[in-house]
PDB file with one MODEL, atoms N, CA, C and O in Angstrom:
MODEL        1
ATOM      1  N   MET A   1     185.699  30.478 149.905  1.00  0.00           N
ATOM      2  CA  MET A   1     185.582  31.952 150.133  1.00  0.00           C
ATOM      3  C   MET A   1     186.082  32.693 148.844  1.00  0.00           C
ATOM      4  O   MET A   1     187.149  32.343 148.340  1.00  0.00           O
ATOM      5  N   ASN A   2     185.405  33.615 148.348  1.00  0.00           N
ATOM      6  CA  ASN A   2     185.989  34.369 147.115  1.00  0.00           C
ATOM      7  C   ASN A   2     186.680  35.552 147.484  1.00  0.00           C
ATOM      8  O   ASN A   2     186.241  36.222 148.419  1.00  0.00           O
ATOM      9  N   ASP A   3     187.723  35.904 146.862  1.00  0.00           N
ATOM     10  CA  ASP A   3     188.487  37.091 147.282  1.00  0.00           C
ATOM     11  C   ASP A   3     188.770  37.841 145.946  1.00  0.00           C
ATOM     12  O   ASP A   3     189.121  37.264 144.917  1.00  0.00           O
ATOM     13  N   PHE A   4     188.599  39.080 146.055  1.00  0.00           N
ATOM     14  CA  PHE A   4     188.754  40.061 144.836  1.00  0.00           C
ATOM     15  C   PHE A   4     189.590  41.203 145.227  1.00  0.00           C
ATOM     16  O   PHE A   4     189.309  41.867 146.224  1.00  0.00           O
ATOM     17  N   ILE A   5     190.697  41.483 144.419  1.00  0.00           N
ATOM     18  CA  ILE A   5     191.450  42.612 144.615  1.00  0.00           C
ATOM     19  C   ILE A   5     190.677  43.940 143.991  1.00  0.00           C
ATOM     20  O   ILE A   5     190.630  44.029 142.764  1.00  0.00           O
ATOM     21  N   VAL A   6     190.139  44.858 144.713  1.00  0.00           N
ATOM     22  CA  VAL A   6     189.383  45.867 144.315  1.00  0.00           C
ATOM     23  C   VAL A   6     190.125  47.340 144.219  1.00  0.00           C
ATOM     24  O   VAL A   6     189.595  48.340 143.734  1.00  0.00           O
ATOM     25  N   LEU A   7     191.372  47.282 144.742  1.00  0.00           N
ATOM     26  CA  LEU A   7     192.211  48.449 144.693  1.00  0.00           C
ATOM     27  C   LEU A   7     193.667  48.237 144.839  1.00  0.00           C
ATOM     28  O   LEU A   7     194.019  47.518 145.774  1.00  0.00           O
ATOM     29  N   ALA A   8     194.559  48.738 144.077  1.00  0.00           N
ATOM     30  CA  ALA A   8     195.951  48.736 144.380  1.00  0.00           C
ATOM     31  C   ALA A   8     196.442  49.962 143.699  1.00  0.00           C
ATOM     32  O   ALA A   8     196.343  50.162 142.488  1.00  0.00           O
ATOM     33  N   LYS A   9     197.028  50.842 144.642  1.00  0.00           N
ATOM     34  CA  LYS A   9     197.258  52.186 144.374  1.00  0.00           C
ATOM     35  C   LYS A   9     198.404  52.886 145.354  1.00  0.00           C
ATOM     36  O   LYS A   9     198.433  52.665 146.564  1.00  0.00           O
ATOM     37  N   ASP A  10     199.228  53.651 144.758  1.00  0.00           N
ATOM     38  CA  ASP A  10     200.063  54.530 145.601  1.00  0.00           C
ATOM     39  C   ASP A  10     199.338  55.835 145.934  1.00  0.00           C
ATOM     40  O   ASP A  10     198.994  56.623 145.053  1.00  0.00           O
ATOM     41  N   PHE A  11     199.123  56.029 147.197  1.00  0.00           N
ATOM     42  CA  PHE A  11     198.312  57.224 147.673  1.00  0.00           C
ATOM     43  C   PHE A  11     199.277  58.157 148.332  1.00  0.00           C
ATOM     44  O   PHE A  11     200.204  57.815 149.066  1.00  0.00           O
ATOM     45  N   VAL A  12     198.913  59.519 147.944  1.00  0.00           N
ATOM     46  CA  VAL A  12     199.674  60.561 148.687  1.00  0.00           C
ATOM     47  C   VAL A  12     198.841  60.725 150.014  1.00  0.00           C
ATOM     48  O   VAL A  12     197.835  60.032 150.164  1.00  0.00           O
ATOM     49  N   ALA A  13     199.246  61.650 151.008  1.00  0.00           N
ATOM     50  CA  ALA A  13     198.700  61.829 152.128  1.00  0.00           C
ATOM     51  C   ALA A  13     197.129  62.470 151.962  1.00  0.00           C
ATOM     52  O   ALA A  13     196.960  63.442 151.226  1.00  0.00           O
ATOM     53  N   ASN A  14     196.221  61.977 152.553  1.00  0.00           N
ATOM     54  CA  ASN A  14     194.850  62.360 152.583  1.00  0.00           C
ATOM     55  C   ASN A  14     194.189  62.224 151.090  1.00  0.00           C
ATOM     56  O   ASN A  14     193.214  62.924 150.818  1.00  0.00           O
ATOM     57  N   GLU A  15     194.676  61.410 150.226  1.00  0.00           N
ATOM     58  CA  GLU A  15     194.094  61.261 148.912  1.00  0.00           C
ATOM     59  C   GLU A  15     192.956  60.250 149.074  1.00  0.00           C
ATOM     60  O   GLU A  15     192.987  59.298 149.854  1.00  0.00           O
ATOM     61  N   SER A  16     191.963  60.557 148.266  1.00  0.00           N
ATOM     62  CA  SER A  16     190.753  59.560 148.136  1.00  0.00           C
ATOM     63  C   SER A  16     190.778  58.828 146.924  1.00  0.00           C
ATOM     64  O   SER A  16     191.481  59.201 145.984  1.00  0.00           O
ATOM     65  N   ALA A  17     190.058  57.801 146.869  1.00  0.00           N
ATOM     66  CA  ALA A  17     189.669  56.905 145.469  1.00  0.00           C
ATOM     67  C   ALA A  17     188.367  56.426 145.757  1.00  0.00           C
ATOM     68  O   ALA A  17     188.022  56.146 146.905  1.00  0.00           O
ATOM     69  N   VAL A  18     187.545  56.307 144.658  1.00  0.00           N
ATOM     70  CA  VAL A  18     186.246  55.903 144.547  1.00  0.00           C
ATOM     71  C   VAL A  18     186.365  54.442 143.955  1.00  0.00           C
ATOM     72  O   VAL A  18     187.027  54.279 142.930  1.00  0.00           O
ATOM     73  N   VAL A  19     185.742  53.375 144.574  1.00  0.00           N
ATOM     74  CA  VAL A  19     185.729  52.010 144.115  1.00  0.00           C
ATOM     75  C   VAL A  19     184.261  51.508 144.120  1.00  0.00           C
ATOM     76  O   VAL A  19     183.514  51.653 145.087  1.00  0.00           O
ATOM     77  N   ASP A  20     183.897  50.879 142.908  1.00  0.00           N
ATOM     78  CA  ASP A  20     182.716  50.357 142.798  1.00  0.00           C
ATOM     79  C   ASP A  20     182.682  49.007 143.475  1.00  0.00           C
ATOM     80  O   ASP A  20     183.561  48.194 143.189  1.00  0.00           O
ATOM     81  N   ILE A  21     181.721  48.695 144.366  1.00  0.00           N
ATOM     82  CA  ILE A  21     181.637  47.569 145.201  1.00  0.00           C
ATOM     83  C   ILE A  21     180.297  47.381 145.628  1.00  0.00           C
ATOM     84  O   ILE A  21     179.548  48.309 145.934  1.00  0.00           O
ATOM     85  N   LYS A  22     179.951  45.987 145.652  1.00  0.00           N
ATOM     86  CA  LYS A  22     178.519  45.723 146.088  1.00  0.00           C
ATOM     87  C   LYS A  22     178.743  44.606 147.105  1.00  0.00           C
ATOM     88  O   LYS A  22     179.017  43.457 146.760  1.00  0.00           O
ATOM     89  N   PRO A  23     178.599  45.038 148.511  1.00  0.00           N
ATOM     90  CA  PRO A  23     178.670  43.990 149.690  1.00  0.00           C
ATOM     91  C   PRO A  23     177.683  42.752 149.300  1.00  0.00           C
ATOM     92  O   PRO A  23     176.599  42.922 148.741  1.00  0.00           O
ATOM     93  N   PHE A  24     178.186  41.541 149.655  1.00  0.00           N
ATOM     94  CA  PHE A  24     177.345  40.309 149.472  1.00  0.00           C
ATOM     95  C   PHE A  24     176.780  39.785 150.751  1.00  0.00           C
ATOM     96  O   PHE A  24     176.638  38.578 150.947  1.00  0.00           O
ATOM     97  N   GLY A  25     176.440  40.757 151.668  1.00  0.00           N
ATOM     98  CA  GLY A  25     175.779  40.296 153.023  1.00  0.00           C
ATOM     99  C   GLY A  25     176.812  40.069 154.084  1.00  0.00           C
ATOM    100  O   GLY A  25     178.022  40.264 153.971  1.00  0.00           O
ATOM    101  N   PHE A  26     176.117  39.601 155.199  1.00  0.00           N
ATOM    102  CA  PHE A  26     176.932  39.344 156.348  1.00  0.00           C
ATOM    103  C   PHE A  26     178.146  38.559 156.161  1.00  0.00           C
ATOM    104  O   PHE A  26     178.096  37.534 155.482  1.00  0.00           O
ATOM    105  N   GLY A  27     179.243  38.953 156.710  1.00  0.00           N
ATOM    106  CA  GLY A  27     180.560  38.144 156.580  1.00  0.00           C
ATOM    107  C   GLY A  27     181.460  38.777 155.501  1.00  0.00           C
ATOM    108  O   GLY A  27     182.632  38.405 155.445  1.00  0.00           O
ATOM    109  N   SER A  28     181.030  39.641 154.700  1.00  0.00           N
ATOM    110  CA  SER A  28     181.855  40.229 153.732  1.00  0.00           C
ATOM    111  C   SER A  28     182.855  41.182 154.521  1.00  0.00           C
ATOM    112  O   SER A  28     182.533  41.915 155.456  1.00  0.00           O
ATOM    113  N   LYS A  29     184.220  41.029 153.935  1.00  0.00           N
ATOM    114  CA  LYS A  29     185.161  41.850 154.639  1.00  0.00           C
ATOM    115  C   LYS A  29     185.939  42.641 153.473  1.00  0.00           C
ATOM    116  O   LYS A  29     186.056  42.236 152.316  1.00  0.00           O
ATOM    117  N   LEU A  30     186.395  43.712 153.934  1.00  0.00           N
ATOM    118  CA  LEU A  30     187.269  44.543 153.075  1.00  0.00           C
ATOM    119  C   LEU A  30     188.580  44.752 153.905  1.00  0.00           C
ATOM    120  O   LEU A  30     188.584  45.335 154.989  1.00  0.00           O
ATOM    121  N   VAL A  31     189.769  44.191 153.264  1.00  0.00           N
ATOM    122  CA  VAL A  31     191.131  44.173 153.948  1.00  0.00           C
ATOM    123  C   VAL A  31     192.071  45.084 153.180  1.00  0.00           C
ATOM    124  O   VAL A  31     192.213  44.912 151.970  1.00  0.00           O
ATOM    125  N   PHE A  32     192.680  45.983 153.783  1.00  0.00           N
ATOM    126  CA  PHE A  32     193.865  46.786 153.187  1.00  0.00           C
ATOM    127  C   PHE A  32     195.101  46.451 153.747  1.00  0.00           C
ATOM    128  O   PHE A  32     195.265  46.082 154.910  1.00  0.00           O
ATOM    129  N   GLN A  33     196.069  46.604 152.793  1.00  0.00           N
ATOM    130  CA  GLN A  33     197.438  46.178 153.345  1.00  0.00           C
ATOM    131  C   GLN A  33     198.469  47.019 152.626  1.00  0.00           C
ATOM    132  O   GLN A  33     198.412  47.220 151.413  1.00  0.00           O
ATOM    133  N   ASN A  34     199.472  47.534 153.463  1.00  0.00           N
ATOM    134  CA  ASN A  34     200.479  48.348 152.731  1.00  0.00           C
ATOM    135  C   ASN A  34     201.806  47.528 152.377  1.00  0.00           C
ATOM    136  O   ASN A  34     201.740  46.307 152.515  1.00  0.00           O
ATOM    137  N   LYS A  35     202.785  47.989 152.014  1.00  0.00           N
ATOM    138  CA  LYS A  35     203.902  47.249 151.612  1.00  0.00           C
ATOM    139  C   LYS A  35     204.681  46.687 152.777  1.00  0.00           C
ATOM    140  O   LYS A  35     205.500  45.789 152.584  1.00  0.00           O
ATOM    141  N   THR A  36     204.462  47.172 153.954  1.00  0.00           N
ATOM    142  CA  THR A  36     205.149  46.775 155.091  1.00  0.00           C
ATOM    143  C   THR A  36     204.386  45.695 156.025  1.00  0.00           C
ATOM    144  O   THR A  36     204.821  45.216 157.072  1.00  0.00           O
ATOM    145  N   GLY A  37     203.189  45.434 155.422  1.00  0.00           N
ATOM    146  CA  GLY A  37     202.382  44.389 155.980  1.00  0.00           C
ATOM    147  C   GLY A  37     201.385  44.808 157.095  1.00  0.00           C
ATOM    148  O   GLY A  37     200.768  43.948 157.724  1.00  0.00           O
ATOM    149  N   GLN A  38     201.227  46.176 157.340  1.00  0.00           N
ATOM    150  CA  GLN A  38     200.344  46.695 158.162  1.00  0.00           C
ATOM    151  C   GLN A  38     198.855  46.583 157.517  1.00  0.00           C
ATOM    152  O   GLN A  38     198.650  46.691 156.308  1.00  0.00           O
ATOM    153  N   LEU A  39     197.944  46.375 158.395  1.00  0.00           N
ATOM    154  CA  LEU A  39     196.600  46.012 157.995  1.00  0.00           C
ATOM    155  C   LEU A  39     195.489  47.165 158.440  1.00  0.00           C
ATOM    156  O   LEU A  39     195.670  48.016 159.311  1.00  0.00           O
ATOM    157  N   ALA A  40     194.434  47.007 157.725  1.00  0.00           N
ATOM    158  CA  ALA A  40     193.146  47.657 158.181  1.00  0.00           C
ATOM    159  C   ALA A  40     192.069  46.740 157.662  1.00  0.00           C
ATOM    160  O   ALA A  40     192.075  46.373 156.487  1.00  0.00           O
ATOM    161  N   LYS A  41     191.115  46.353 158.551  1.00  0.00           N
ATOM    162  CA  LYS A  41     190.053  45.458 158.247  1.00  0.00           C
ATOM    163  C   LYS A  41     188.632  46.174 158.458  1.00  0.00           C
ATOM    164  O   LYS A  41     188.457  46.926 159.416  1.00  0.00           O
ATOM    165  N   PHE A  42     187.668  45.917 157.557  1.00  0.00           N
ATOM    166  CA  PHE A  42     186.381  46.330 157.801  1.00  0.00           C
ATOM    167  C   PHE A  42     185.507  45.260 157.532  1.00  0.00           C
ATOM    168  O   PHE A  42     185.712  44.545 156.551  1.00  0.00           O
ATOM    169  N   LEU A  43     184.425  45.039 158.394  1.00  0.00           N
ATOM    170  CA  LEU A  43     183.388  44.011 158.276  1.00  0.00           C
ATOM    171  C   LEU A  43     182.049  44.588 157.804  1.00  0.00           C
ATOM    172  O   LEU A  43     181.623  45.612 158.339  1.00  0.00           O
ATOM    173  N   TRP A  44     181.460  44.062 156.959  1.00  0.00           N
ATOM    174  CA  TRP A  44     180.114  44.447 156.407  1.00  0.00           C
ATOM    175  C   TRP A  44     179.034  44.247 157.494  1.00  0.00           C
ATOM    176  O   TRP A  44     178.831  43.102 157.899  1.00  0.00           O
ATOM    177  N   GLN A  45     178.350  45.251 157.976  1.00  0.00           N
ATOM    178  CA  GLN A  45     177.286  45.174 158.882  1.00  0.00           C
ATOM    179  C   GLN A  45     175.969  45.444 158.081  1.00  0.00           C
ATOM    180  O   GLN A  45     175.844  46.533 157.521  1.00  0.00           O
ATOM    181  N   SER A  46     175.098  44.613 158.012  1.00  0.00           N
ATOM    182  CA  SER A  46     173.836  44.801 157.125  1.00  0.00           C
ATOM    183  C   SER A  46     172.664  45.099 157.970  1.00  0.00           C
ATOM    184  O   SER A  46     172.519  44.572 159.074  1.00  0.00           O
ATOM    185  N   ASN A  47     171.806  45.959 157.450  1.00  0.00           N
ATOM    186  CA  ASN A  47     170.427  46.257 157.969  1.00  0.00           C
ATOM    187  C   ASN A  47     169.412  45.663 157.009  1.00  0.00           C
ATOM    188  O   ASN A  47     168.983  46.305 156.051  1.00  0.00           O
ATOM    189  N   ASP A  48     169.042  44.432 157.285  1.00  0.00           N
ATOM    190  CA  ASP A  48     168.168  43.814 156.257  1.00  0.00           C
ATOM    191  C   ASP A  48     166.787  44.429 156.052  1.00  0.00           C
ATOM    192  O   ASP A  48     166.181  44.285 154.991  1.00  0.00           O
ATOM    193  N   VAL A  49     166.283  45.141 157.122  1.00  0.00           N
ATOM    194  CA  VAL A  49     165.075  45.816 157.033  1.00  0.00           C
ATOM    195  C   VAL A  49     165.016  47.051 155.914  1.00  0.00           C
ATOM    196  O   VAL A  49     164.118  47.265 155.100  1.00  0.00           O
ATOM    197  N   GLU A  50     166.088  47.698 156.098  1.00  0.00           N
ATOM    198  CA  GLU A  50     166.340  48.824 155.052  1.00  0.00           C
ATOM    199  C   GLU A  50     167.055  48.456 153.856  1.00  0.00           C
ATOM    200  O   GLU A  50     167.137  49.269 152.935  1.00  0.00           O
ATOM    201  N   LYS A  51     167.609  47.252 153.771  1.00  0.00           N
ATOM    202  CA  LYS A  51     168.443  46.818 152.675  1.00  0.00           C
ATOM    203  C   LYS A  51     169.679  47.747 152.524  1.00  0.00           C
ATOM    204  O   LYS A  51     170.040  48.153 151.419  1.00  0.00           O
ATOM    205  N   LYS A  52     170.271  48.046 153.610  1.00  0.00           N
ATOM    206  CA  LYS A  52     171.388  48.946 153.601  1.00  0.00           C
ATOM    207  C   LYS A  52     172.487  48.385 154.641  1.00  0.00           C
ATOM    208  O   LYS A  52     172.282  47.371 155.308  1.00  0.00           O
ATOM    209  N   GLY A  53     173.564  49.073 154.707  1.00  0.00           N
ATOM    210  CA  GLY A  53     174.605  48.617 155.788  1.00  0.00           C
ATOM    211  C   GLY A  53     175.729  49.486 155.559  1.00  0.00           C
ATOM    212  O   GLY A  53     175.697  50.418 154.755  1.00  0.00           O
ATOM    213  N   TYR A  54     176.851  49.140 156.357  1.00  0.00           N
ATOM    214  CA  TYR A  54     178.059  49.963 156.370  1.00  0.00           C
ATOM    215  C   TYR A  54     179.219  48.999 156.650  1.00  0.00           C
ATOM    216  O   TYR A  54     179.031  47.914 157.201  1.00  0.00           O
ATOM    217  N   PHE A  55     180.492  49.454 156.230  1.00  0.00           N
ATOM    218  CA  PHE A  55     181.676  48.761 156.791  1.00  0.00           C
ATOM    219  C   PHE A  55     182.132  49.238 158.084  1.00  0.00           C
ATOM    220  O   PHE A  55     182.492  50.401 158.263  1.00  0.00           O
ATOM    221  N   LYS A  56     182.118  48.280 159.051  1.00  0.00           N
ATOM    222  CA  LYS A  56     182.542  48.588 160.398  1.00  0.00           C
ATOM    223  C   LYS A  56     183.941  48.238 160.543  1.00  0.00           C
ATOM    224  O   LYS A  56     184.434  47.153 160.235  1.00  0.00           O
ATOM    225  N   GLU A  57     184.624  49.371 161.101  1.00  0.00           N
ATOM    226  CA  GLU A  57     186.068  49.171 161.274  1.00  0.00           C
ATOM    227  C   GLU A  57     186.334  48.211 162.400  1.00  0.00           C
ATOM    228  O   GLU A  57     185.848  48.346 163.523  1.00  0.00           O
ATOM    229  N   VAL A  58     187.182  47.175 162.012  1.00  0.00           N
ATOM    230  CA  VAL A  58     187.576  46.141 163.086  1.00  0.00           C
ATOM    231  C   VAL A  58     189.013  46.440 163.692  1.00  0.00           C
ATOM    232  O   VAL A  58     189.284  46.420 164.893  1.00  0.00           O
ATOM    233  N   MET A  59     189.886  46.722 162.650  1.00  0.00           N
ATOM    234  CA  MET A  59     191.234  46.971 163.068  1.00  0.00           C
ATOM    235  C   MET A  59     191.618  48.051 161.952  1.00  0.00           C
ATOM    236  O   MET A  59     191.065  48.087 160.853  1.00  0.00           O
ATOM    237  N   ASN A  60     192.625  48.926 162.359  1.00  0.00           N
ATOM    238  CA  ASN A  60     193.033  49.973 161.397  1.00  0.00           C
ATOM    239  C   ASN A  60     194.386  50.366 161.777  1.00  0.00           C
ATOM    240  O   ASN A  60     194.464  51.247 162.634  1.00  0.00           O
ATOM    241  N   ASP A  61     195.579  49.831 161.253  1.00  0.00           N
ATOM    242  CA  ASP A  61     196.877  50.312 161.551  1.00  0.00           C
ATOM    243  C   ASP A  61     197.358  51.418 160.497  1.00  0.00           C
ATOM    244  O   ASP A  61     198.412  52.047 160.592  1.00  0.00           O
ATOM    245  N   LEU A  62     196.430  51.547 159.500  1.00  0.00           N
ATOM    246  CA  LEU A  62     196.807  52.349 158.241  1.00  0.00           C
ATOM    247  C   LEU A  62     196.279  53.826 158.352  1.00  0.00           C
ATOM    248  O   LEU A  62     196.795  54.709 157.667  1.00  0.00           O
ATOM    249  N   GLY A  63     195.196  54.099 159.262  1.00  0.00           N
ATOM    250  CA  GLY A  63     194.596  55.328 159.131  1.00  0.00           C
ATOM    251  C   GLY A  63     193.655  55.534 157.939  1.00  0.00           C
ATOM    252  O   GLY A  63     193.235  56.658 157.667  1.00  0.00           O
ATOM    253  N   VAL A  64     193.379  54.621 157.343  1.00  0.00           N
ATOM    254  CA  VAL A  64     192.317  54.476 156.163  1.00  0.00           C
ATOM    255  C   VAL A  64     191.027  54.703 156.587  1.00  0.00           C
ATOM    256  O   VAL A  64     190.614  54.110 157.583  1.00  0.00           O
ATOM    257  N   LYS A  65     190.250  55.561 155.910  1.00  0.00           N
ATOM    258  CA  LYS A  65     188.755  55.886 156.196  1.00  0.00           C
ATOM    259  C   LYS A  65     187.998  55.298 155.072  1.00  0.00           C
ATOM    260  O   LYS A  65     188.424  55.363 153.919  1.00  0.00           O
ATOM    261  N   ILE A  66     186.731  54.647 155.426  1.00  0.00           N
ATOM    262  CA  ILE A  66     185.902  54.242 154.376  1.00  0.00           C
ATOM    263  C   ILE A  66     184.420  54.978 154.446  1.00  0.00           C
ATOM    264  O   ILE A  66     183.845  55.174 155.517  1.00  0.00           O
ATOM    265  N   ALA A  67     183.989  55.282 153.417  1.00  0.00           N
ATOM    266  CA  ALA A  67     182.599  55.722 153.290  1.00  0.00           C
ATOM    267  C   ALA A  67     181.804  55.014 152.208  1.00  0.00           C
ATOM    268  O   ALA A  67     182.150  55.009 151.027  1.00  0.00           O
ATOM    269  N   HIS A  68     180.736  54.428 152.674  1.00  0.00           N
ATOM    270  CA  HIS A  68     180.086  53.552 151.652  1.00  0.00           C
ATOM    271  C   HIS A  68     178.743  54.217 151.305  1.00  0.00           C
ATOM    272  O   HIS A  68     177.945  54.676 152.121  1.00  0.00           O
ATOM    273  N   TYR A  69     178.620  54.200 149.978  1.00  0.00           N
ATOM    274  CA  TYR A  69     177.348  54.751 149.310  1.00  0.00           C
ATOM    275  C   TYR A  69     176.945  53.636 148.510  1.00  0.00           C
ATOM    276  O   TYR A  69     177.713  52.734 148.175  1.00  0.00           O
ATOM    277  N   ASP A  70     175.606  53.711 148.176  1.00  0.00           N
ATOM    278  CA  ASP A  70     174.891  52.830 147.288  1.00  0.00           C
ATOM    279  C   ASP A  70     175.700  52.237 146.133  1.00  0.00           C
ATOM    280  O   ASP A  70     175.616  52.817 145.051  1.00  0.00           O
ATOM    281  N   GLY A  71     176.430  51.212 146.227  1.00  0.00           N
ATOM    282  CA  GLY A  71     177.179  50.593 145.197  1.00  0.00           C
ATOM    283  C   GLY A  71     178.560  50.927 144.946  1.00  0.00           C
ATOM    284  O   GLY A  71     179.183  50.435 144.005  1.00  0.00           O
ATOM    285  N   PHE A  72     179.131  51.878 145.890  1.00  0.00           N
ATOM    286  CA  PHE A  72     180.469  52.116 145.768  1.00  0.00           C
ATOM    287  C   PHE A  72     180.977  52.688 147.205  1.00  0.00           C
ATOM    288  O   PHE A  72     180.236  53.050 148.119  1.00  0.00           O
ATOM    289  N   ILE A  73     182.354  52.691 147.208  1.00  0.00           N
ATOM    290  CA  ILE A  73     182.968  53.176 148.504  1.00  0.00           C
ATOM    291  C   ILE A  73     183.919  54.359 148.179  1.00  0.00           C
ATOM    292  O   ILE A  73     184.378  54.470 147.042  1.00  0.00           O
ATOM    293  N   THR A  74     184.197  55.177 149.089  1.00  0.00           N
ATOM    294  CA  THR A  74     185.174  56.182 148.877  1.00  0.00           C
ATOM    295  C   THR A  74     186.365  55.677 150.056  1.00  0.00           C
ATOM    296  O   THR A  74     186.090  55.499 151.242  1.00  0.00           O
ATOM    297  N   VAL A  75     187.569  55.514 149.526  1.00  0.00           N
ATOM    298  CA  VAL A  75     188.622  55.203 150.409  1.00  0.00           C
ATOM    299  C   VAL A  75     189.601  56.508 150.490  1.00  0.00           C
ATOM    300  O   VAL A  75     190.130  57.079 149.537  1.00  0.00           O
ATOM    301  N   THR A  76     189.709  56.842 151.926  1.00  0.00           N
ATOM    302  CA  THR A  76     190.740  58.090 152.002  1.00  0.00           C
ATOM    303  C   THR A  76     191.810  57.644 152.914  1.00  0.00           C
ATOM    304  O   THR A  76     191.585  57.193 154.037  1.00  0.00           O
ATOM    305  N   ASN A  77     193.101  57.799 152.340  1.00  0.00           N
ATOM    306  CA  ASN A  77     194.205  57.409 152.897  1.00  0.00           C
ATOM    307  C   ASN A  77     194.363  58.457 154.108  1.00  0.00           C
ATOM    308  O   ASN A  77     193.785  59.540 154.189  1.00  0.00           O
ATOM    309  N   GLY A  78     195.226  57.930 154.989  1.00  0.00           N
ATOM    310  CA  GLY A  78     195.640  58.785 156.195  1.00  0.00           C
ATOM    311  C   GLY A  78     196.568  59.779 155.927  1.00  0.00           C
ATOM    312  O   GLY A  78     196.677  60.203 154.776  1.00  0.00           O
ATOM    313  N   GLY A  79     197.301  60.241 156.895  1.00  0.00           N
ATOM    314  CA  GLY A  79     198.301  61.299 156.833  1.00  0.00           C
ATOM    315  C   GLY A  79     199.581  61.260 156.070  1.00  0.00           C
ATOM    316  O   GLY A  79     200.217  62.288 155.838  1.00  0.00           O
ATOM    317  N   GLY A  80     199.962  60.073 155.679  1.00  0.00           N
ATOM    318  CA  GLY A  80     201.292  59.594 155.005  1.00  0.00           C
ATOM    319  C   GLY A  80     201.090  58.989 153.704  1.00  0.00           C
ATOM    320  O   GLY A  80     200.055  58.359 153.488  1.00  0.00           O
ATOM    321  N   GLY A  81     201.992  59.126 152.809  1.00  0.00           N
ATOM    322  CA  GLY A  81     201.923  58.479 151.502  1.00  0.00           C
ATOM    323  C   GLY A  81     202.219  57.072 151.728  1.00  0.00           C
ATOM    324  O   GLY A  81     203.053  56.747 152.572  1.00  0.00           O
ATOM    325  N   GLN A  82     201.523  56.127 150.955  1.00  0.00           N
ATOM    326  CA  GLN A  82     201.696  54.732 151.220  1.00  0.00           C
ATOM    327  C   GLN A  82     200.987  53.969 149.974  1.00  0.00           C
ATOM    328  O   GLN A  82     200.012  54.456 149.400  1.00  0.00           O
ATOM    329  N   TYR A  83     201.536  52.798 149.632  1.00  0.00           N
ATOM    330  CA  TYR A  83     200.843  51.939 148.613  1.00  0.00           C
ATOM    331  C   TYR A  83     199.866  51.096 149.283  1.00  0.00           C
ATOM    332  O   TYR A  83     200.191  50.387 150.235  1.00  0.00           O
ATOM    333  N   LEU A  84     198.604  51.147 148.795  1.00  0.00           N
ATOM    334  CA  LEU A  84     197.643  50.218 149.535  1.00  0.00           C
ATOM    335  C   LEU A  84     196.981  49.332 148.450  1.00  0.00           C
ATOM    336  O   LEU A  84     196.643  49.709 147.328  1.00  0.00           O
ATOM    337  N   GLU A  85     196.854  48.086 148.975  1.00  0.00           N
ATOM    338  CA  GLU A  85     195.995  47.081 148.205  1.00  0.00           C
ATOM    339  C   GLU A  85     194.834  46.633 149.122  1.00  0.00           C
ATOM    340  O   GLU A  85     194.934  46.263 150.292  1.00  0.00           O
ATOM    341  N   ALA A  86     193.639  46.742 148.321  1.00  0.00           N
ATOM    342  CA  ALA A  86     192.383  46.401 149.079  1.00  0.00           C
ATOM    343  C   ALA A  86     191.898  45.009 148.390  1.00  0.00           C
ATOM    344  O   ALA A  86     191.875  44.813 147.175  1.00  0.00           O
ATOM    345  N   GLU A  87     191.516  44.084 149.392  1.00  0.00           N
ATOM    346  CA  GLU A  87     191.005  42.824 148.926  1.00  0.00           C
ATOM    347  C   GLU A  87     189.542  42.637 149.510  1.00  0.00           C
ATOM    348  O   GLU A  87     189.386  42.763 150.725  1.00  0.00           O
ATOM    349  N   PHE A  88     188.615  42.382 148.803  1.00  0.00           N
ATOM    350  CA  PHE A  88     187.139  42.172 149.101  1.00  0.00           C
ATOM    351  C   PHE A  88     186.972  40.663 149.328  1.00  0.00           C
ATOM    352  O   PHE A  88     187.157  39.874 148.402  1.00  0.00           O
ATOM    353  N   LEU A  89     186.639  40.283 150.494  1.00  0.00           N
ATOM    354  CA  LEU A  89     186.496  38.794 150.951  1.00  0.00           C
ATOM    355  C   LEU A  89     185.003  38.555 151.042  1.00  0.00           C
ATOM    356  O   LEU A  89     184.298  39.335 151.683  1.00  0.00           O
ATOM    357  N   ILE A  90     184.506  37.509 150.428  1.00  0.00           N
ATOM    358  CA  ILE A  90     183.114  37.267 150.368  1.00  0.00           C
ATOM    359  C   ILE A  90     183.088  35.855 151.119  1.00  0.00           C
ATOM    360  O   ILE A  90     182.020  35.267 151.289  1.00  0.00           O
TER     361      ILE A  90
ENDMDL
END
């Protein structure tokens, strides 16, 4: 399994960041973690007919929101400031 750190940033409340990312099909995961070990996990759900998909929230202790657009994602932090590190697992 290949892992890539795609984001490491101190966020203020409700701040957003854009990350270039291209999901690699079924089973791709996006995992966020803060400094205290809390996690948010998103699993790529593909639609092979339309060649599109989205990151489905599996677990989210961080209040992170994800919006996927063709080739990039927008990450929005929740209501409090925190350091987030995002890892893309293929």
